[in-house]
C-alpha positions in Angstrom: -2.0 24.0 -73.7 -2.0 25.3 -77.4 -4.9 24.8 -79.7 -6.8 22.6 -77.5 -3.9 20.1 -77.1 -1.7 19.6 -74.1 2.0 20.5 -75.1 3.4 18.5 -72.0 3.0 15.1 -73.6 1.3 11.8 -72.7 1.9 12.1 -68.9 -0.4 15.1 -68.8 -2.9 13.5 -70.7 -2.9 10.6 -68.1 -3.4 12.8 -65.5 -6.4 14.5 -67.2 -7.8 11.1 -67.7 -7.4 9.9 -64.1 -9.1 13.3 -63.2 -11.8 12.7 -65.3 -12.8 9.1 -64.9 -13.3 8.8 -61.2 -15.5 5.7 -61.6 -12.9 3.8 -63.2 -10.6 4.5 -60.1 -13.2 3.2 -57.3 -12.2 -0.2 -57.2 -8.5 0.6 -56.9 -9.3 2.8 -54.0 -11.8 0.4 -52.4 -9.5 -2.7 -52.5 -7.0 -1.4 -49.6 -9.9 -0.4 -47.4 -11.4 -3.8 -47.7 -8.1 -5.7 -46.9 -7.6 -3.2 -43.8 -11.3 -3.9 -42.8 -10.7 -7.9 -43.0 -7.3 -7.5 -40.8 -9.3 -5.6 -38.1 -12.0 -8.2 -38.0 -9.2 -11.3 -38.0 -7.7 -9.3 -34.8 -10.7 -8.4 -33.0 -11.7 -12.3 -33.3 -8.1 -13.2 -31.8 -8.3 -10.9 -29.2 -11.7 -12.2 -27.8 -11.2 -15.9 -28.2 -11.0 -17.3 -24.7 -9.1 -20.6 -24.0 -12.3 -22.2 -23.0 -13.5 -22.4 -26.5 -10.8 -25.2 -27.2 -12.8 -27.0 -24.4 -16.1 -28.7 -24.0 -18.2 -25.9 -22.6 -21.5 -25.1 -21.5 -23.2 -21.7 -20.6 -25.0 -22.1 -17.2 -25.5 -18.1 -16.2 -26.4 -17.6 -12.9 -25.8 -21.0 -11.3 -24.2 -21.1 -7.9 -20.4 -22.1 -7.8 -20.6 -23.7 -4.2 -24.1 -25.0 -3.8 -23.0 -27.0 -0.8 -21.7 -23.9 1.3 -23.6 -22.3 3.9 -22.2 -19.6 5.8 -24.2 -20.3 9.3 -22.2 -23.6 9.5 -18.6 -22.3 8.9 -16.4 -22.3 12.0 -12.9 -21.5 9.9 -11.8 -19.8 6.8 -8.4 -19.9 5.8 -7.1 -17.3 2.9 -3.7 -17.9 1.4 -2.0 -16.6 -1.6 1.1 -18.8 -1.4 3.2 -16.2 0.3 0.9 -15.4 3.2 -1.8 -17.0 5.2 -4.7 -16.0 7.3 -6.9 -18.2 9.4 -10.2 -17.0 10.8 -12.2 -19.1 13.1 -14.9 -19.1 16.2 -15.6 -21.7 18.6 -18.8 -22.9 17.6 -21.7 -21.9 14.9 -23.5 -20.0 17.7 -20.7 -17.8 18.4 -20.8 -14.4 16.5 -17.2 -13.4 17.4 -14.5 -14.5 14.8 -10.8 -14.6 16.0 -7.6 -14.4 14.0 -5.1 -17.0 14.6 -1.6 -16.1 15.6 1.0 -15.9 18.3 -2.2 -14.4 20.2 -5.8 -14.7 19.0 -6.9 -11.3 17.6 -10.4 -10.1 17.3 -11.4 -10.2 13.5 -13.9 -7.8 12.1 -17.2 -9.2 12.1 -18.5 -7.2 9.1 -15.5 -8.1 6.9 -15.8 -11.9 7.7 -19.4 -11.9 7.2 -18.9 -10.2 3.8 -16.4 -13.1 2.9 -19.0 -15.7 4.0 -21.6 -14.1 1.9 -19.5 -13.8 -1.1 -18.8 -17.7 -1.1 -22.3 -18.5 -0.5 -23.4 -16.2 -3.3 -20.8 -16.8 -5.9 -22.4 -17.3 -9.4 -20.9 -18.4 -12.4 -21.2 -17.2 -15.7 -19.6 -20.0 -17.4 -18.3 -23.3 -16.6 -16.6 -26.1 -18.4 -14.3 -29.0 -18.2 -10.6 -28.3 -18.5 -9.1 -30.3 -21.7 -5.4 -29.3 -20.8 -2.9 -27.9 -18.5 -4.5 -26.1 -15.4 -1.7 -23.4 -15.3 -3.0 -22.0 -18.8 -6.2 -20.8 -16.6 -3.7 -19.2 -13.9 -3.9 -22.3 -11.6 -0.5 -23.0 -9.8 0.9 -23.4 -6.2 0.9 -19.5 -5.6 -3.0 -19.1 -6.9 -5.1 -17.4 -4.0 -7.0 -20.4 -2.0 -9.6 -20.1 0.2 -10.2 -23.2 2.5 -13.1 -24.0 4.8 -14.4 -26.1 7.7 -17.9 -26.7 8.9 -18.9 -27.4 12.4 -19.8 -31.2 11.2 -16.1 -31.7 10.2 -16.5 -31.5 6.4 -14.1 -29.4 4.3 -14.0 -27.7 1.3 -11.8 -25.2 -0.8 -12.1 -22.7 -3.7 -9.0 -21.8 -6.1 -8.8 -18.7 -8.1 -6.8 -18.3 -11.1 -6.1 -15.7 -13.6 -8.5 -12.9 -14.9 -10.0 -12.9 -18.2 -8.6 -10.2 -20.4 -11.9 -9.0 -21.9 -14.8 -10.2 -19.9 -14.1 -8.9 -16.4 -14.1 -12.4 -15.1 -11.8 -14.6 -13.2 -11.4 -18.3 -13.6 -12.0 -20.2 -10.3 -12.2 -24.1 -9.4 -13.3 -26.1 -6.8 -10.3 -27.8 -4.8 -9.2 -30.8 -6.5 -11.7 -30.2 -9.4 -11.3 -30.0 -13.1 -14.3 -28.1 -13.7 -13.5 -24.6 -14.3 -15.8 -21.6 -13.9 -15.9 -18.0 -14.9 -17.4 -15.7 -12.4 -17.4 -12.0 -12.5 -14.7 -10.3 -10.5 -16.5 -7.8 -8.4 -18.2 -10.8 -6.8 -14.3 -11.8 -5.4 -13.4 -8.5 -3.8 -14.6 -9.4 -0.1 -12.4 -12.4 -0.2 -9.4 -10.2 -1.6 -9.1 -8.0 1.4 -5.7 -7.2 2.8 -4.9 -9.2 6.2 -5.0 -6.2 8.1 -8.7 -5.4 6.8 -9.9 -8.4 8.8 -8.5 -7.1 11.9 -11.1 -5.7 14.3 -9.2 -2.3 15.1 -11.8 -1.2 17.9 -10.1 0.5 20.9 -12.7 -0.2 23.4 -15.8 -2.1 22.4 -17.6 -2.1 25.6 -21.1 -0.9 26.4 -20.7 2.6 28.3 -23.2 1.4 30.9 -20.8 -1.1 32.1 -18.5 1.5 33.5 -19.1 2.7 37.2 -15.9 5.0 37.4 -13.8 7.2 35.1 -10.6 9.3 35.7 -9.0 11.9 33.5 -5.5 12.8 33.8 -4.3 15.6 31.4 -1.8 18.2 31.1 -1.0 20.8 34.1 -1.6 18.0 36.4 -5.2 18.0 35.8 -7.1 15.2 37.2 -11.0 14.7 36.7 -12.7 11.8 38.3 -16.3 10.5 38.2 -18.0 7.6 39.7 -21.8 6.4 39.5 -23.8 6.4 42.6 -26.3 3.7 43.7 -29.0 5.6 41.8 -26.9 5.8 38.4 -26.3 9.5 39.0 -22.8 10.7 37.9 -20.8 12.1 41.0 -17.9 14.2 40.1 -14.8 14.6 42.4 -12.4 17.2 40.6 -9.4 18.8 42.0 -5.8 20.1 41.1 -3.1 17.5 42.1 -1.3 19.0 45.3 -4.3 21.6 45.9 -5.0 22.2 49.6 -8.8 22.7 48.6 -10.8 19.8 50.6 -12.3 17.1 47.9 -15.9 17.3 47.4 -18.5 15.2 45.9 -21.7 16.5 44.2 -24.0 15.8 41.3 -22.4 16.8 37.9 -24.1 19.8 36.6 -26.2 19.3 33.7 -24.1 20.5 30.9 -21.0 18.4 32.3 -23.2 15.6 32.5 -24.2 15.9 29.0 -20.6 16.2 28.0 -19.5 13.0 29.8 -22.2 10.8 28.3 -20.9 12.2 24.8 -17.4 11.3 25.7 -18.2 7.7 27.0 -20.1 7.0 23.8 -17.1 8.4 21.9 -14.5 6.5 23.5 -16.3 3.2 23.2 -16.9 3.7 19.3 -13.4 4.6 18.3 -11.8 2.5 15.9 -8.3 2.8 14.4 -8.0 3.5 10.5 -4.5 1.8 10.7 -1.8 0.5 12.9 0.7 2.6 14.1 4.1 2.5 12.5 7.1 0.8 14.6 9.0 4.1 14.1 6.5 5.9 16.0 7.4 4.0 19.2 5.1 2.5 21.7 2.8 4.9 23.5 3.5 4.5 27.3 1.7 6.3 30.0 4.7 8.5 30.6 4.4 9.7 27.1 0.4 10.4 26.8 -0.5 13.8 26.6 -3.9 12.5 28.0 -4.7 9.1 30.0 -8.2 8.1 30.8 -8.8 5.1 33.1 -12.3 3.1 33.3 -13.4 0.9 35.8 -15.8 -1.8 34.9 -18.5 -3.2 37.2 -17.2 -6.3 39.0 -13.8 -4.8 38.8 -11.3 -4.5 36.3 -9.6 -1.6 34.7 -8.9 -0.3 31.1 -6.7 2.6 30.3 -6.7 4.4 27.1 -3.6 6.4 26.3 -3.5 9.3 24.0 -0.6 10.5 22.0 0.0 13.2 19.7 -1.3 13.8 16.2 -0.2 11.7 13.1 0.9 13.8 9.9 -2.8 13.4 8.8 -4.6 14.4 12.0 -5.3 11.2 13.3 -4.8 10.7 17.2 -2.5 8.0 18.3 -4.2 5.9 21.2 -3.5 2.7 23.0 -5.7 0.5 25.0 -4.2 -1.5 28.1 -5.7 -2.9 31.1 -7.4 -6.3 32.4 -10.8 -5.1 31.4 -10.5 -5.3 27.7 -12.3 -7.6 25.7 -10.7 -11.1 24.6 -8.5 -10.6 21.5 -7.9 -6.9 21.3 -4.2 -6.2 20.6 -2.5 -3.7 22.6 -0.6 -2.0 19.7 -1.0 1.9 19.0 -3.6 2.7 16.8 -4.6 5.8 14.7 -8.3 7.0 15.0 -9.7 9.5 13.0 -12.3 10.7 15.5 -10.2 12.4 18.0 -11.8 12.3 21.5 -9.2 15.0 23.1 -11.2 18.1 22.2 -13.9 16.3 24.2 -11.8 15.9 27.0 -10.8 19.6 27.1 -14.3 20.5 27.0 -14.9 18.2 29.8 -12.3 19.8 31.8 -13.7 23.1 31.3 -16.8 21.8 33.4 -14.6 22.5 36.8 -15.6 26.0 36.4 -19.5 24.9 36.6 -19.2 23.2 39.7 -20.7 25.1 43.0 
């Protein structure tokens, strides 16, 4: 700069002019921002656009999807996903116990079956519309999950599940054979989408403790503990070491021993598997059991519980066998989280309390 003039020529002067006239430059700066804003709005509209907007639709929030469904009259549920099929049934509407069909009838988890029935009965629609095009655009095809049911009067029905909506947390559903499509919240469908194993009743011995009249515990080191109820309902113990020359004796169980025995019975009948034993873990046979508990029921019949070792997560392998088991219990090896073996050890310690 020399004498108030720029020596760098017109380029420097133009730079100064731009710095001295910001108001004149605002439109040039704002224009790209406005273009970007319009692009974002357009993209947002495109992402949120649903296929149902191309069809005739009506909003009917809270309407029941299956107003004709009644869980009390349902006798059979069939759940399939194109690759697997699960059939759960009961003999009559007054029968509380459900069974899973297969080579053998297996007891179903009443809680999970009732959860599925309540889900169907209370399923509510966020939106419904008539399909204007092919159903596969909503995810309906031969491999789509289906739920079929049969009522006591012989009537049948079904529900097919389609694709999930990418933005609304909903899923397309339709009645079997219907072109009316409805959107329902996905969390309403969770009770219907359990794995097949979750519908199994993995109870080990679901029998009332009072139904047992005798109990024998066989443990390590040839330990044998025998208990039985007398005519007054008192527990009588007959405990010995196998091969002992001591005479067998019967006497009322000491107070501490009786309490431990009742706790043990309650624990045994409340055991429930967290999973099935793997094939690689092998069958649990009596000769491989660390502990064996034999229970005799009133009127005859025995159930034997075989306890193996611990799985890597600390669960106990157990298997129930015998002719006194409730109908539909499988004889697979189960893994139970509530390990009863410590209670067996405590019960064995009561030998020292006998007179």
